N, C-alpha and C positions, 0 to 999 in steps of 0.2 A: 762681496766686501762686507766686512764686519761693521756693525753699528757702533756707536759710541758706548764706552763702558760707563755705566751709571754707578756712581759710588754714593753710599749713604754716609751719614756722619760718623758711624761706628768704625768704618773702614778708612776714613780719610787720613787719620794720623798714623795708622798701622802699616800702610802701604800694601795691604792685601786686597785682592779683588772683592767685589761686592758679593759674589756667590759664596765666598769663604766666610764673609761676615754673617751672611744669612744662615749658613750652616752652623757657625759658632753659636749664634743666637738660638737656633733650634736645639742644639746639643745642650746648651745651658738650661733651656726650658725643660728638657727631659730630665736633666740632673735635679732640678728643683722639684719636679713632680715626683721623682723616685725618692727624694729625701723625705717626703711626707708619708711614705709608705713603710710598713713594717713587714718583716718576714719572721713569723713566730716559730717556724721550724718545729721541733719536737714539742715545744711549749703548747702548740695548738692541740696536740693530743691530750696533754695534761689538763688544759682548759676545758676541752670537751668532756673528759671524764669527770672533772669537778662540777660542771654544769649538770651532768647526769646525776651525780650524787646529790646536788641541790634539789633536783626534781624528785628523787627518791625520798629525800628528807622531808619534802613537802607533804608526802603521803603519810609519813610516820607521825605519831603523836608528839605534839609540841608542849601542850599544857594539859595535864590530866589525860583525858581521852580525845581532846580536840587536836585535829591534824593541822598542819601548816596551811593546807588549802582552805580549811574552814576559817582559820584566822584571816587569811588573805581576802576571802569573799564575805566575811562577816557572818557566816552561818554557825554561830556559837550556840551550843545547847543551853537551855535555861539552867541557871544555878552555877555556871562556871564563869568566874571573873577573869577576863583577859585585859591586861593593861594596854596602854598606848604604845609602849616600846615594842612588844612583839608584833603589833600591827604594822608599825613603821618598818621594823625589820623585814616583815614579809613583803612589803612593797619594795624595799631596797633590794631584796633578793631577786624579785621578779624583774625589776627594771634594770638594775645594774648587773646583777649576777647572770641572769639568763638572757634577757633581751640585749643588754649592752655587750655582753661577750659575743653573742651571735652576730650582732651588727659589726663589732670590731674585727672579728675573724673574717667576715664576708667582705668588708670594705678595705681592711688592712691599712687603716689610717693611723698615723702616729698619735694624733690628738685624741682619738677614741681610745687608744691603748692607755693613755694617761688618765682619761676620764674613768675607765674601768679600774685602773690601779687605785686611784684616789677614792673613788666611790666604793671600791671593795674594802679598803681599810676603814672608811667611815661606817660601812655596813658591819664590819667585824666589831667595831666599838659598840654599835647599837645592839648587835647580837649578844655580846657579853653582858651589856646592861640589861638586856631582856632576860637572860638567864638569872642574873642577880635579882631582878625585880620579881621573878617568880619564886625565888628562895626566901625573900624577905616580905613581911607584911607590916602594916601599920598597927594591927591589933595582935592579940596573943593567939589568935586562931590561925594555924598554918593553912595557906592556900595550896592549890595544886602546884607541885613543883615542876621544874622543866622536864620535858620528855626527851627521849633519845633523839628524836628528829630535830629538835631545836639545837641540841649540842652538836649533832652531825652537820647541820646547816652552818653553824658558826665555824666549824673546822673547815668545811668545804669553801666557804667564802674567804677564809684566811688563805687557803691554798690559791684560790683564784686571784686574790689581790697580790700575793707575792709573785705569781707568774706574770701578771700584767705589769707589775713594776719592773721585773727583770727584762721583759720585752720592750717596754717603753724607754727604759734607761739605756738600752743597747743601740740607740740611734747613733750613727756615725757623725762625727763633727763635720758640718758643712759650713759654707760661707756665712 
Protein backbone atom coordinates (compact mmCIF):
# COMPACT_ATOMS: atom_id res chain seq x y z
CA UNK A 1 0.00 0.00 0.00
CA UNK A 2 1.25 3.46 -0.83
CA UNK A 3 1.71 6.02 1.88
CA UNK A 4 0.07 9.41 1.78
CA UNK A 5 1.41 11.87 -0.78
CA UNK A 6 3.04 14.75 1.02
CA UNK A 7 2.71 18.03 -0.82
CA UNK A 8 4.65 21.17 -0.16
CA UNK A 9 3.40 24.70 -0.58
CA UNK A 10 5.01 25.08 -4.03
CA UNK A 11 3.05 22.14 -5.47
CA UNK A 12 -0.32 22.77 -3.78
CA UNK A 13 -1.65 25.26 -6.32
CA UNK A 14 -0.12 23.64 -9.40
CA UNK A 15 -1.63 20.17 -8.99
CA UNK A 16 1.71 18.39 -9.57
CA UNK A 17 3.21 15.74 -7.29
CA UNK A 18 5.69 16.78 -4.61
CA UNK A 19 8.53 14.93 -6.37
CA UNK A 20 8.03 17.10 -9.45
CA UNK A 21 8.08 20.25 -7.35
CA UNK A 22 11.35 19.13 -5.77
CA UNK A 23 12.78 18.37 -9.21
CA UNK A 24 11.64 21.79 -10.48
CA UNK A 25 13.34 23.51 -7.52
CA UNK A 26 16.54 21.57 -8.17
CA UNK A 27 16.50 22.48 -11.86
CA UNK A 28 15.89 26.14 -11.00
CA UNK A 29 18.82 26.05 -8.58
CA UNK A 30 21.11 24.61 -11.26
CA UNK A 31 19.91 27.28 -13.70
CA UNK A 32 20.70 30.07 -11.22
CA UNK A 33 24.12 28.55 -10.55
CA UNK A 34 24.92 28.32 -14.26
CA UNK A 35 23.77 31.90 -14.86
CA UNK A 36 26.61 33.08 -12.58
CA UNK A 37 29.22 31.26 -14.65
CA UNK A 38 30.96 32.37 -17.83
CA UNK A 39 32.28 30.45 -20.81
CA UNK A 40 35.18 32.48 -22.21
CA UNK A 41 35.65 30.22 -25.24
CA UNK A 42 38.43 31.46 -27.54
CA UNK A 43 38.66 34.60 -25.41
CA UNK A 44 40.45 32.49 -22.77
CA UNK A 45 43.35 31.98 -25.18
CA UNK A 46 43.51 35.71 -25.96
CA UNK A 47 43.46 36.50 -22.24
CA UNK A 48 46.21 33.96 -21.53
CA UNK A 49 48.41 35.43 -24.29
CA UNK A 50 47.76 38.98 -23.01
CA UNK A 51 48.76 37.92 -19.49
CA UNK A 52 51.93 36.39 -20.91
CA UNK A 53 52.64 39.67 -22.71
CA UNK A 54 52.13 41.50 -19.39
CA UNK A 55 54.69 39.25 -17.74
CA UNK A 56 57.17 39.83 -20.58
CA UNK A 57 56.50 43.58 -20.41
CA UNK A 58 57.36 43.50 -16.71
CA UNK A 59 60.86 42.27 -17.59
CA UNK A 60 61.42 45.00 -20.18
CA UNK A 61 62.49 48.56 -19.25
CA UNK A 62 59.68 50.85 -18.11
CA UNK A 63 61.50 54.00 -17.04
CA UNK A 64 65.02 54.48 -18.34
CA UNK A 65 66.71 51.19 -17.49
CA UNK A 66 64.32 50.28 -14.67
CA UNK A 67 62.16 47.24 -15.45
CA UNK A 68 58.55 46.76 -14.43
CA UNK A 69 59.50 44.22 -11.77
CA UNK A 70 61.85 46.75 -10.21
CA UNK A 71 59.07 49.33 -10.14
CA UNK A 72 56.72 46.78 -8.57
CA UNK A 73 59.15 45.69 -5.87
CA UNK A 74 60.63 49.13 -5.25
CA UNK A 75 64.18 48.17 -6.25
CA UNK A 76 64.86 51.37 -8.17
CA UNK A 77 68.52 52.34 -8.71
CA UNK A 78 69.81 55.56 -7.20
CA UNK A 79 69.27 58.65 -9.32
CA UNK A 80 66.21 57.50 -11.28
CA UNK A 81 62.97 59.14 -10.29
CA UNK A 82 59.85 56.99 -10.58
CA UNK A 83 56.54 58.67 -9.91
CA UNK A 84 53.58 57.26 -8.07
CA UNK A 85 51.56 56.51 -11.21
CA UNK A 86 53.94 53.86 -12.61
CA UNK A 87 53.99 52.21 -9.18
CA UNK A 88 50.19 52.15 -8.98
CA UNK A 89 50.08 50.85 -12.55
CA UNK A 90 52.48 48.01 -11.67
CA UNK A 91 50.26 47.02 -8.72
CA UNK A 92 47.14 47.18 -10.88
CA UNK A 93 48.78 44.99 -13.53
CA UNK A 94 49.79 42.44 -10.95
CA UNK A 95 46.50 42.23 -9.10
CA UNK A 96 43.94 42.88 -11.84
CA UNK A 97 45.80 41.86 -14.97
CA UNK A 98 47.65 38.74 -13.87
CA UNK A 99 46.08 37.46 -10.63
CA UNK A 100 42.53 38.63 -11.37
CA UNK A 101 42.57 37.14 -14.86
CA UNK A 102 43.93 33.84 -13.59
CA UNK A 103 41.32 33.70 -10.84
CA UNK A 104 38.48 34.62 -13.19
CA UNK A 105 39.54 32.01 -15.74
CA UNK A 106 39.86 29.35 -13.05
CA UNK A 107 36.58 30.08 -11.26
CA UNK A 108 34.63 31.25 -14.35
CA UNK A 109 32.43 33.58 -12.35
CA UNK A 110 30.51 36.35 -14.05
CA UNK A 111 31.20 38.86 -11.27
CA UNK A 112 34.96 38.31 -11.51
CA UNK A 113 34.78 38.88 -15.26
CA UNK A 114 33.21 42.29 -14.59
CA UNK A 115 35.85 43.08 -11.97
CA UNK A 116 38.59 42.23 -14.48
CA UNK A 117 36.90 44.28 -17.22
CA UNK A 118 36.40 47.40 -15.11
CA UNK A 119 39.74 47.01 -13.34
CA UNK A 120 41.42 46.57 -16.71
CA UNK A 121 39.99 49.79 -18.06
CA UNK A 122 40.97 51.64 -14.89
CA UNK A 123 44.46 50.15 -15.24
CA UNK A 124 44.60 51.32 -18.85
CA UNK A 125 43.84 54.89 -17.79
CA UNK A 126 46.48 54.70 -15.05
CA UNK A 127 48.95 53.26 -17.57
CA UNK A 128 48.36 56.05 -20.09
CA UNK A 129 48.80 58.57 -17.29
CA UNK A 130 52.03 56.76 -16.31
CA UNK A 131 53.37 57.20 -19.83
CA UNK A 132 52.32 60.84 -19.81
CA UNK A 133 53.93 61.45 -16.41
CA UNK A 134 57.24 60.09 -17.68
CA UNK A 135 57.13 62.37 -20.70
CA UNK A 136 56.46 65.57 -18.77
CA UNK A 137 58.32 67.05 -15.84
CA UNK A 138 57.83 70.05 -13.60
CA UNK A 139 61.26 71.44 -14.43
CA UNK A 140 63.08 72.05 -17.70
CA UNK A 141 65.25 68.97 -17.22
CA UNK A 142 63.76 66.03 -19.04
CA UNK A 143 63.49 62.86 -17.03
CA UNK A 144 63.76 59.32 -18.27
CA UNK A 145 61.02 58.70 -20.77
CA UNK A 146 58.72 55.72 -20.87
CA UNK A 147 60.34 52.49 -21.95
CA UNK A 148 59.01 49.93 -24.38
CA UNK A 149 57.86 47.66 -21.57
CA UNK A 150 55.55 50.32 -20.15
CA UNK A 151 53.96 50.97 -23.54
CA UNK A 152 53.61 47.23 -24.21
CA UNK A 153 52.02 46.74 -20.78
CA UNK A 154 49.44 49.45 -21.46
CA UNK A 155 48.53 47.86 -24.80
CA UNK A 156 48.30 44.39 -23.24
CA UNK A 157 46.05 45.57 -20.41
CA UNK A 158 43.82 47.31 -22.96
CA UNK A 159 43.44 44.00 -24.81
CA UNK A 160 42.71 42.27 -21.50
CA UNK A 161 40.07 44.81 -20.53
CA UNK A 162 38.31 44.61 -23.88
CA UNK A 163 38.28 40.80 -23.81
CA UNK A 164 36.91 40.72 -20.27
CA UNK A 165 34.25 43.26 -21.20
CA UNK A 166 33.19 41.15 -24.18
CA UNK A 167 32.98 38.04 -21.99
CA UNK A 168 31.19 39.77 -19.11
CA UNK A 169 28.66 41.44 -21.39
CA UNK A 170 27.81 38.16 -23.10
CA UNK A 171 25.82 36.87 -20.14
CA UNK A 172 22.42 35.65 -21.31
CA UNK A 173 19.32 37.29 -19.90
CA UNK A 174 17.99 35.36 -16.94
CA UNK A 175 15.16 35.99 -14.57
